[in-house]
Backbone bond lengths (Angstrom), bond angles and torsions (degrees), N, CA, C in turn:
res aa  C-N    CA-C-N  psi(-1)  N-CA   C-N-CA  omega(-1)  CA-C   N-CA-C  phi
1 M - - - 1.464 - - 1.524 109.88 -
2 D 1.311 115.87 133.85 1.460 121.85 177.96 1.531 109.11 -57.58
3 P 1.347 117.80 124.45 1.477 119.97 179.74 1.524 113.03 -54.05
4 D 1.330 116.78 -34.17 1.462 119.29 -179.53 1.529 111.80 -67.70
5 L 1.332 117.19 -24.35 1.460 119.95 179.70 1.522 111.32 -67.05
6 W 1.331 116.54 -49.16 1.464 117.34 -179.30 1.520 111.49 -71.64
7 K 1.321 117.41 -29.02 1.460 119.47 174.04 1.534 110.09 -64.57
8 A 1.336 116.07 -40.91 1.462 120.50 178.50 1.526 110.65 -64.58
9 V 1.335 117.19 -38.06 1.463 120.84 177.51 1.529 110.40 -63.28
10 I 1.328 116.34 -43.91 1.470 120.10 178.16 1.522 110.60 -60.64
11 L 1.328 116.42 -46.47 1.460 119.73 179.52 1.525 111.28 -65.33
12 G 1.342 117.02 -33.77 1.460 120.42 176.70 1.519 111.73 -64.34
13 I 1.329 116.49 -42.41 1.466 120.61 177.71 1.528 110.18 -63.97
14 V 1.333 115.65 -42.53 1.463 120.35 177.96 1.523 110.45 -60.48
15 Q 1.336 116.47 -45.33 1.461 120.77 179.22 1.520 111.54 -61.71
16 G 1.332 117.01 -45.57 1.461 120.68 -177.83 1.510 112.97 -61.57
17 I 1.328 116.08 -37.71 1.468 119.95 179.91 1.527 111.00 -77.97
18 A 1.342 115.69 -49.88 1.467 120.14 -171.93 1.516 113.48 -73.33
19 E 1.337 118.13 -22.08 1.463 120.24 179.61 1.514 111.83 -62.72
20 F 1.327 116.87 -35.67 1.457 120.23 -173.11 1.521 113.40 -104.54
21 L 1.301 117.20 -8.35 1.461 120.55 170.91 1.524 107.58 -96.62
22 P 1.320 117.97 149.37 1.477 120.21 -175.60 1.525 113.40 -78.60
23 I 1.353 115.66 55.48 1.466 120.41 -175.89 1.530 111.89 -128.11
24 S 1.325 118.96 1.54 1.455 125.79 175.17 1.525 113.35 76.46
25 S 1.318 115.69 100.66 1.464 120.63 177.10 1.530 110.83 -67.83
26 T 1.336 117.13 -38.75 1.463 120.47 -179.75 1.520 110.91 -59.55
27 A 1.330 116.43 -43.06 1.459 120.35 178.44 1.524 110.87 -60.00
28 H 1.319 117.35 -44.30 1.464 120.49 -178.30 1.527 111.47 -67.66
29 L 1.341 117.44 -35.86 1.459 119.92 179.00 1.527 111.36 -70.06
30 I 1.308 117.47 -26.01 1.464 121.28 174.52 1.528 110.43 -79.35
31 L 1.338 116.05 -39.61 1.463 120.75 -173.37 1.523 113.27 -72.45
32 F 1.328 117.68 -38.66 1.470 118.94 -178.71 1.531 112.03 -58.63
33 P 1.339 119.59 -51.76 1.469 118.57 175.56 1.529 112.43 -60.71
34 W 1.329 116.96 -34.71 1.469 120.61 -179.43 1.521 110.82 -67.65
35 F 1.329 117.50 -43.73 1.462 121.33 -179.98 1.525 111.85 -66.32
36 F 1.343 116.21 -43.97 1.465 120.68 -170.81 1.524 114.23 -101.58
37 G 1.323 117.00 1.58 1.456 120.21 176.16 1.519 114.24 73.70
38 W 1.340 116.55 28.78 1.463 119.72 177.57 1.517 108.78 -82.97
39 G 1.313 117.17 130.21 1.456 120.70 -178.98 1.509 112.06 -122.76
40 G 1.319 115.63 -160.24 1.453 120.92 177.62 1.514 112.88 69.70
41 E 1.331 115.82 -143.52 1.459 121.07 -174.69 1.519 113.17 -65.31
42 L 1.350 117.58 -23.57 1.463 120.84 -177.58 1.519 112.29 -71.38
43 D 1.318 116.52 -18.23 1.470 120.46 -176.71 1.521 110.53 -114.16
44 T 1.333 115.93 51.25 1.466 120.82 179.28 1.525 109.34 -133.22
45 L 1.319 115.46 155.15 1.460 120.44 178.23 1.525 110.53 -64.42
46 A 1.339 117.31 -36.67 1.459 120.41 -179.29 1.532 111.23 -62.22
47 F 1.333 117.35 -40.84 1.465 120.06 178.23 1.523 110.54 -67.67
48 D 1.330 116.72 -40.44 1.466 120.52 177.45 1.529 110.59 -58.63
49 V 1.321 115.94 -44.67 1.460 120.01 -179.53 1.524 110.92 -66.53
50 A 1.333 116.67 -35.88 1.462 119.87 177.35 1.526 110.73 -60.52
51 L 1.321 116.82 -39.47 1.463 120.01 177.77 1.523 110.87 -63.19
52 H 1.322 116.09 -27.93 1.467 119.75 177.63 1.529 111.56 -65.08
53 A 1.338 117.18 -20.45 1.468 119.16 176.80 1.521 110.49 -61.80
54 G 1.334 116.26 -35.62 1.454 119.82 177.07 1.514 112.39 -65.92
55 T 1.325 116.33 -42.10 1.459 119.37 179.62 1.527 111.29 -73.35
56 L 1.341 116.99 -27.89 1.468 119.57 173.36 1.526 110.26 -63.44
57 M 1.330 116.74 -43.66 1.459 120.13 177.16 1.525 111.10 -63.59
58 A 1.337 116.52 -37.01 1.464 120.57 177.64 1.528 110.38 -62.31
59 L 1.327 116.44 -42.50 1.462 120.81 177.80 1.522 111.28 -61.49
60 L 1.314 116.74 -43.80 1.464 120.41 -178.09 1.532 111.11 -67.20
61 V 1.311 116.83 -37.00 1.465 120.39 178.39 1.530 110.68 -67.38
62 C 1.324 116.42 -43.31 1.468 120.59 -175.57 1.532 113.35 -78.40
63 F 1.338 117.20 -25.15 1.459 119.66 -173.68 1.523 113.41 -122.46
64 Y 1.310 118.23 19.59 1.466 119.06 -177.53 1.528 111.62 -63.24
65 K 1.345 116.97 -33.23 1.466 119.13 178.36 1.526 110.81 -66.08
66 E 1.342 115.97 -40.39 1.464 119.52 177.84 1.520 111.14 -63.65
67 W 1.350 117.48 -39.84 1.466 120.46 179.76 1.529 111.15 -67.62
68 L 1.314 116.81 -39.21 1.467 119.58 176.24 1.527 110.88 -61.99
69 H 1.344 114.87 -40.55 1.466 119.24 178.65 1.530 110.38 -64.65
70 L 1.329 117.16 -41.04 1.460 120.92 -179.41 1.532 110.99 -63.54
71 F 1.311 117.01 -42.64 1.469 120.56 -176.96 1.528 112.56 -74.27
72 T 1.327 116.97 -27.15 1.469 119.19 -174.38 1.527 113.80 -103.34
73 R 1.342 117.46 -31.25 1.465 118.98 -172.06 1.526 115.02 -130.45
74 D 1.306 118.22 -18.74 1.466 119.48 -174.53 1.527 109.58 -130.45
75 R 1.312 115.50 61.38 1.462 119.55 -177.03 1.532 112.45 -69.74
76 K 1.310 116.19 -18.53 1.473 119.32 177.06 1.523 110.44 -64.78
77 T 1.329 116.30 -49.42 1.464 119.95 177.77 1.518 110.57 -65.42
78 L 1.332 116.79 -36.29 1.462 120.27 176.59 1.524 110.40 -60.23
79 A 1.319 116.91 -42.14 1.461 120.79 177.93 1.526 110.71 -63.59
80 Y 1.334 117.00 -39.73 1.461 120.83 177.55 1.536 110.47 -59.86
81 I 1.337 116.18 -42.98 1.462 120.49 -179.68 1.528 110.36 -63.94
82 L 1.321 117.00 -45.03 1.462 120.65 -178.62 1.524 111.39 -63.97
83 I 1.326 116.51 -37.83 1.470 119.96 177.05 1.530 110.52 -68.95
84 A 1.334 115.87 -39.49 1.469 120.42 -175.19 1.520 113.18 -70.63
85 I 1.339 118.36 -21.75 1.471 119.27 -179.28 1.530 111.83 -81.91
86 I 1.322 117.35 -9.88 1.463 119.62 -176.92 1.538 112.30 -60.15
87 P 1.343 119.99 -47.45 1.467 118.73 -179.37 1.529 113.39 -57.29
88 A 1.330 117.33 -44.70 1.462 120.12 179.99 1.523 111.36 -66.94
89 G 1.344 116.40 -37.96 1.459 119.69 178.90 1.512 112.40 -63.76
90 V 1.328 116.48 -45.66 1.464 120.92 179.26 1.526 110.58 -64.33
91 A 1.334 116.20 -44.79 1.465 120.28 -179.88 1.530 110.93 -63.10
92 G 1.338 116.84 -38.78 1.454 120.24 179.84 1.517 112.72 -62.91
93 V 1.322 117.01 -40.81 1.459 121.07 -179.66 1.527 110.68 -71.25
94 L 1.326 117.21 -44.24 1.464 120.99 -175.04 1.528 112.93 -74.46
95 L 1.328 117.01 -33.65 1.468 120.57 -172.68 1.520 113.67 -107.63
96 N 1.335 117.21 12.09 1.459 120.83 -175.29 1.526 112.51 -56.51
97 K 1.322 117.25 -45.10 1.471 120.73 -177.85 1.524 111.52 -65.86
98 I 1.337 116.39 -39.88 1.467 120.21 179.38 1.523 110.47 -65.63
99 V 1.331 116.28 -43.20 1.462 120.61 179.50 1.519 110.54 -62.07
100 E 1.337 116.65 -39.81 1.460 121.41 -175.37 1.520 111.98 -70.89
101 S 1.321 117.64 -27.06 1.460 119.86 -175.40 1.526 112.36 -113.44
102 T 1.326 116.70 -70.39 1.462 121.81 -170.24 1.518 113.54 -65.15
103 L 1.341 117.87 -40.65 1.465 120.45 -171.31 1.528 114.52 -86.33
104 R 1.342 118.07 -6.25 1.459 120.45 179.01 1.535 109.95 -83.11
105 S 1.319 114.87 58.61 1.463 121.78 -176.58 1.526 110.45 -122.87
106 P 1.329 117.96 136.94 1.478 120.75 177.69 1.528 113.02 -57.63
107 L 1.326 117.35 -33.54 1.460 119.45 -179.25 1.530 111.46 -70.30
108 V 1.326 116.62 -35.21 1.470 120.61 174.08 1.525 109.24 -62.70
109 I 1.319 116.40 -41.00 1.462 121.18 -179.82 1.529 111.07 -64.44
110 V 1.312 117.34 -42.31 1.472 121.05 177.96 1.526 110.37 -57.32
111 F 1.326 115.37 -49.16 1.463 120.41 -179.60 1.525 111.04 -59.95
112 S 1.330 116.76 -46.43 1.465 120.97 -177.56 1.523 111.87 -65.56
113 L 1.326 116.65 -42.93 1.462 120.53 179.94 1.528 111.26 -57.77
114 I 1.315 116.40 -43.61 1.468 120.71 -175.85 1.531 110.95 -73.96
115 V 1.325 116.94 -49.73 1.465 120.32 -175.68 1.520 110.90 -62.20
116 V 1.330 117.24 -49.67 1.462 120.15 -179.05 1.524 110.70 -67.02
117 G 1.326 116.85 -30.61 1.460 119.79 175.53 1.523 111.73 -59.15
118 F 1.318 116.40 -44.83 1.467 119.79 178.57 1.534 111.02 -66.72
119 V 1.332 116.79 -35.84 1.460 119.84 177.28 1.534 110.16 -64.75
120 M 1.320 117.07 -40.10 1.465 121.43 177.36 1.528 110.98 -61.59
121 L 1.332 116.58 -42.44 1.472 119.90 177.86 1.524 110.64 -62.61
122 A 1.327 116.77 -41.56 1.464 120.42 179.27 1.520 111.03 -61.88
123 A 1.335 116.49 -40.81 1.465 120.05 179.70 1.522 111.26 -65.42
124 E 1.320 116.40 -37.67 1.462 120.38 -179.97 1.528 112.36 -67.88
125 R 1.319 116.80 -24.46 1.464 119.94 -177.20 1.526 112.24 -82.57
126 R 1.324 118.61 -5.28 1.457 120.74 177.01 1.521 109.49 -69.14
127 S 1.325 116.24 138.06 1.465 120.16 -173.78 1.526 113.03 -80.76
128 R 1.337 117.45 -33.36 1.464 120.11 -175.37 1.526 111.29 -96.83
129 R 1.334 116.62 116.94 1.463 122.10 175.11 1.532 106.76 -146.07
130 D 1.310 115.77 83.01 1.463 118.70 -171.44 1.530 113.95 -131.35
131 L 1.340 117.81 4.14 1.461 120.21 -178.22 1.529 110.71 -89.72
132 E 1.321 115.62 136.81 1.466 120.78 -179.64 1.529 112.29 -99.07
133 R 1.339 117.45 -21.72 1.463 121.08 -177.10 1.533 109.80 -131.95
134 P 1.319 117.65 133.96 1.462 119.78 179.00 1.525 111.89 -78.67
135 S 1.321 115.81 146.85 1.458 121.53 172.82 1.528 108.34 -85.49
136 L 1.336 116.30 -179.87 1.463 119.87 176.65 1.521 110.43 -62.24
137 A 1.332 116.89 -42.90 1.471 120.57 179.12 1.533 110.66 -62.77
138 D 1.331 116.19 -41.99 1.467 119.98 177.62 1.528 110.31 -60.80
139 S 1.325 116.08 -44.57 1.465 121.51 -177.57 1.525 111.23 -62.42
140 L 1.332 116.20 -42.20 1.467 119.51 178.69 1.524 111.38 -65.85
141 F 1.331 116.34 -40.37 1.466 120.49 178.39 1.527 109.92 -60.52
142 I 1.318 116.43 -45.96 1.470 120.74 179.50 1.529 110.20 -67.71
143 G 1.340 117.14 -36.19 1.457 120.95 179.12 1.514 112.72 -63.93
144 F 1.328 117.13 -43.11 1.463 119.91 176.86 1.528 110.78 -66.26
145 A 1.330 116.43 -35.04 1.466 119.66 176.55 1.523 110.39 -63.40
146 Q 1.339 116.98 -38.32 1.459 120.43 -179.26 1.523 111.49 -62.05
147 A 1.323 117.20 -32.56 1.463 120.03 179.57 1.530 111.17 -61.70
148 I 1.338 116.82 -30.74 1.468 120.58 179.64 1.524 110.94 -66.68
149 A 1.345 116.70 -22.32 1.467 120.82 -176.77 1.521 113.00 -68.05
150 L 1.331 118.47 -6.28 1.457 120.52 172.43 1.521 111.03 -61.75
151 I 1.326 116.97 -25.90 1.460 121.30 179.42 1.529 108.50 -76.72
152 P 1.325 118.87 121.27 1.468 120.78 178.81 1.522 111.62 -57.19
153 G 1.317 115.85 135.59 1.461 120.94 -179.42 1.509 113.31 100.75
154 V 1.336 117.46 -16.85 1.465 120.45 -179.24 1.524 110.33 -72.87
155 S 1.341 117.22 -51.19 1.465 125.56 -177.01 1.519 110.84 85.85
156 R 1.336 114.97 115.83 1.464 119.84 179.29 1.528 110.83 -61.03
157 S 1.332 116.46 -48.67 1.470 118.80 -179.85 1.524 110.54 -66.18
158 G 1.332 116.64 -38.72 1.458 119.77 -178.53 1.510 113.18 -62.82
159 I 1.340 116.83 -47.87 1.459 119.70 -175.37 1.521 111.60 -73.95
160 T 1.342 118.16 -34.19 1.464 119.62 -179.58 1.528 111.79 -76.14
161 I 1.317 117.66 -38.72 1.467 119.58 175.11 1.523 109.76 -63.90
162 T 1.319 116.05 -42.61 1.466 120.71 178.14 1.525 110.79 -60.77
163 A 1.329 116.64 -43.72 1.471 120.13 177.50 1.520 110.43 -61.19
164 G 1.328 116.95 -39.47 1.454 120.55 177.24 1.513 112.60 -63.31
165 L 1.317 116.66 -38.45 1.469 120.38 177.59 1.527 110.45 -65.51
166 F 1.322 116.80 -40.44 1.467 119.69 177.18 1.524 111.66 -63.37
167 R 1.341 116.92 -25.63 1.470 121.05 177.67 1.530 110.96 -93.33
168 N 1.328 116.45 13.66 1.474 123.27 172.95 1.529 114.71 73.29
169 L 1.322 117.27 20.93 1.462 119.56 171.00 1.532 109.49 -75.88
170 T 1.331 116.28 151.87 1.460 118.90 172.59 1.530 108.34 -67.66
171 R 1.329 116.69 161.73 1.459 119.73 -179.38 1.528 111.39 -58.92
172 E 1.319 116.78 -47.56 1.455 119.55 -177.18 1.528 111.21 -64.63
173 S 1.324 117.72 -41.21 1.460 121.03 178.85 1.528 110.98 -64.94
174 A 1.327 115.94 -40.75 1.464 120.16 178.14 1.521 110.84 -64.04
175 A 1.335 116.74 -40.45 1.461 120.39 179.80 1.518 111.15 -66.77
176 R 1.327 117.29 -44.84 1.466 120.10 -179.59 1.533 111.01 -63.71
177 F 1.326 117.33 -43.33 1.463 119.79 178.95 1.527 109.92 -65.80
178 S 1.316 116.52 -36.96 1.462 120.85 177.20 1.518 111.06 -59.14
179 F 1.325 116.43 -45.60 1.461 120.08 -178.54 1.529 111.57 -68.65
180 L 1.326 117.40 -39.13 1.465 120.12 176.58 1.527 110.43 -64.25
181 L 1.318 116.16 -41.82 1.459 121.18 -178.72 1.525 111.72 -66.11
182 S 1.327 116.54 -33.25 1.463 120.02 -177.09 1.524 112.32 -75.16
183 T 1.337 117.66 -22.11 1.464 120.68 -173.91 1.532 112.79 -58.74
184 P 1.341 119.88 -55.49 1.470 118.73 179.54 1.524 113.22 -68.03
185 V 1.330 117.66 -29.21 1.467 120.12 179.42 1.525 110.32 -68.24
186 I 1.326 116.50 -43.73 1.467 119.81 177.21 1.525 110.09 -63.28
187 G 1.343 115.73 -41.36 1.458 119.44 177.64 1.517 112.20 -59.55
188 G 1.324 116.95 -42.33 1.459 121.04 178.52 1.523 112.27 -64.84
189 A 1.331 116.65 -40.68 1.469 120.67 179.00 1.524 111.03 -64.40
190 I 1.332 116.04 -37.58 1.462 120.20 178.41 1.526 110.56 -63.77
191 L 1.319 116.93 -43.27 1.461 120.59 178.12 1.524 111.59 -63.80
192 L 1.335 116.10 -38.46 1.460 121.14 -177.80 1.517 111.89 -67.46
193 E 1.332 116.93 -45.44 1.463 121.34 -175.81 1.528 113.07 -93.55
194 G 1.343 116.95 -20.79 1.461 119.95 -176.03 1.515 113.45 -62.24
195 R 1.308 116.98 -23.86 1.465 120.42 179.23 1.526 111.67 -60.84
196 K 1.334 115.87 -32.41 1.459 119.20 -179.08 1.527 110.84 -66.42
197 L 1.336 115.86 -37.07 1.460 119.91 179.60 1.525 110.81 -66.57
198 L 1.334 116.19 -39.62 1.457 120.42 -177.34 1.536 111.91 -75.83
199 K 1.328 116.20 -32.96 1.455 120.17 -177.39 1.519 113.01 -82.21
200 S 1.333 117.44 -17.98 1.463 120.67 -175.29 1.528 111.49 -127.86
201 P 1.353 117.90 63.20 1.465 119.58 -179.31 1.522 112.59 -64.01
202 E 1.357 116.96 -21.98 1.455 118.85 178.43 1.521 111.87 -74.02
203 V 1.333 116.89 -20.69 1.466 121.67 178.77 1.520 110.67 -96.12
204 Y 1.321 117.05 -42.73 1.460 122.47 -178.65 1.529 109.75 -107.82
205 H 1.320 116.18 108.51 1.454 121.11 -179.28 1.526 109.28 -79.63
206 H 1.308 116.39 123.18 1.454 120.70 -171.20 1.524 112.72 -66.40
207 D 1.338 118.31 -30.09 1.465 118.97 178.03 1.528 110.82 -67.67
208 V 1.320 117.01 -36.43 1.463 121.28 177.72 1.528 110.03 -67.39
209 V 1.325 115.66 -44.30 1.468 120.53 179.56 1.525 110.69 -61.96
210 L 1.325 117.37 -45.77 1.463 121.41 -177.92 1.531 111.50 -65.04
211 A 1.321 117.21 -35.99 1.468 120.10 177.50 1.524 110.48 -63.23
212 G 1.324 116.13 -42.24 1.457 120.20 178.04 1.517 112.38 -66.59
213 V 1.322 116.89 -40.42 1.465 121.27 179.82 1.528 110.56 -63.44
214 A 1.335 117.33 -44.11 1.467 120.92 179.63 1.526 111.06 -61.67
215 A 1.326 116.53 -41.99 1.468 120.37 179.73 1.525 111.01 -66.11
216 S 1.331 116.64 -39.62 1.474 119.07 -179.35 1.522 111.33 -69.15
217 F 1.338 117.36 -32.82 1.461 120.86 178.02 1.532 110.72 -65.04
218 I 1.316 117.58 -50.84 1.469 121.32 -176.91 1.519 111.08 -64.05
219 S 1.328 117.05 -48.13 1.466 119.89 -180.00 1.522 111.16 -68.18
220 G 1.338 117.41 -30.01 1.459 121.26 178.76 1.516 112.80 -66.40
221 V 1.326 116.69 -42.95 1.462 120.42 178.27 1.532 110.09 -60.61
222 L 1.323 116.72 -45.35 1.469 120.59 179.76 1.527 110.71 -64.08
223 A 1.336 116.95 -41.73 1.462 120.81 -178.23 1.526 111.47 -64.10
224 I 1.327 117.58 -41.80 1.469 121.01 179.53 1.522 110.63 -60.19
225 K 1.313 116.29 -49.68 1.460 120.89 -176.40 1.526 111.38 -64.19
226 L 1.328 117.23 -43.43 1.464 120.18 -178.32 1.528 111.31 -70.88
227 F 1.344 116.91 -38.77 1.458 119.33 -178.32 1.523 111.65 -67.08
228 L 1.334 117.53 -42.60 1.462 120.04 179.00 1.523 111.24 -63.61
229 R 1.311 116.96 -33.93 1.459 120.47 176.33 1.530 110.58 -69.62
230 F 1.336 115.84 -39.94 1.471 121.06 -179.14 1.524 111.32 -67.36
231 I 1.333 116.73 -43.62 1.464 121.73 -171.29 1.526 112.20 -69.18
232 K 1.322 117.59 -18.86 1.462 120.01 178.19 1.526 111.76 -63.25
233 K 1.330 116.93 -33.44 1.460 120.72 -171.12 1.523 114.24 -117.22
234 H 1.320 116.53 -15.10 1.464 118.20 -171.86 1.526 111.76 -126.18
235 P 1.332 117.18 147.44 1.473 121.19 177.55 1.522 111.31 -76.26
236 L 1.331 115.73 178.10 1.460 121.81 -178.72 1.522 113.08 -84.21
237 D 1.314 117.86 1.89 1.466 121.83 -172.66 1.531 112.80 -54.95
238 L 1.326 117.28 -40.97 1.467 120.84 -178.56 1.518 111.09 -57.21
239 F 1.315 116.50 -41.97 1.461 120.58 -179.08 1.527 110.94 -72.39
240 V 1.319 116.52 -31.61 1.465 119.91 176.63 1.523 109.82 -64.60
241 Y 1.324 117.29 -45.01 1.461 120.09 179.74 1.530 110.69 -64.26
242 Y 1.313 116.74 -36.61 1.470 120.24 175.74 1.526 109.85 -61.23
243 R 1.333 116.85 -43.27 1.463 121.09 179.66 1.526 110.70 -59.82
244 F 1.337 116.22 -43.21 1.460 119.89 -179.54 1.531 111.24 -64.79
245 V 1.322 116.42 -43.46 1.472 120.55 179.42 1.530 110.13 -63.46
246 L 1.332 116.25 -44.20 1.464 120.12 179.57 1.525 110.99 -62.47
247 A 1.323 116.73 -41.18 1.469 119.90 177.75 1.524 110.75 -60.93
248 G 1.336 116.85 -40.01 1.462 120.89 178.04 1.517 111.93 -64.20
249 I 1.331 116.56 -42.61 1.465 120.78 179.43 1.530 110.66 -63.22
250 I 1.325 115.94 -42.70 1.466 119.89 179.07 1.522 110.19 -62.31
251 G 1.335 116.20 -44.22 1.458 119.99 -179.79 1.523 112.54 -61.58
252 V 1.323 117.20 -43.26 1.467 121.21 178.93 1.516 110.29 -65.61
253 W 1.333 116.32 -44.10 1.480 120.05 179.87 1.518 111.02 -62.67
254 W 1.332 116.12 -37.92 1.465 121.20 178.86 1.538 110.23 -61.67
255 I 1.318 116.74 -38.44 1.467 120.82 -177.11 1.520 111.88 -73.75
256 I 1.343 116.97 -44.36 1.467 120.13 -173.26 1.533 112.81 -86.73
257 R 1.327 116.99 -14.33 1.465 119.60 -175.73 1.514 111.35 -66.28
């Protein structure tokens, strides 16, 4: 078996799990090659985005009923989602080169993991969380927060769920809106970066990419279902502590490497 195939499967599993937990999938996809010395196509933004195709399919499988409801009966919320994705879409197009080069740094990830972790704790300490549906203002607030997730270590699900908590949404409602909001953004990122995979088959081997996508899809479906069940009863504190521990490990590895 091609060594890159099983590496792609591992990264796909990591992507599927970390995309929907508030721990930053992008950070983990950068860190695994950094820790283990994996190079080439596995350590590129285009490959990372390709793995997101698996998690996009997971989102569509898990939330297709919600999307059908939005298109047929709840066009108001659908409009809120479309408006809220604008900040992330604009930021993705304008800052793509910076994200691909300058921000793919372990030290950036350490900073993001810690800072956003404290923000998550602050959101959890708010006493009022009783709203089931976001307003237009809530949607825009969460949408601007999602744009910050371009920075590795922030976590798209983490920052958007946290923004929802600050707007007094329940945890489950914030998580569901976060996942719905991420669907078109992930789709747009795939279209933006997917051209590189198609134009450079000599650099990106399609069998390796497909193996990673399949792994991210399967692990993504499981992660969505388990996380939504977990978030109903438990706060985000566990994931915050994980972020702090991971930041410490990265810092120590950076020093001794």
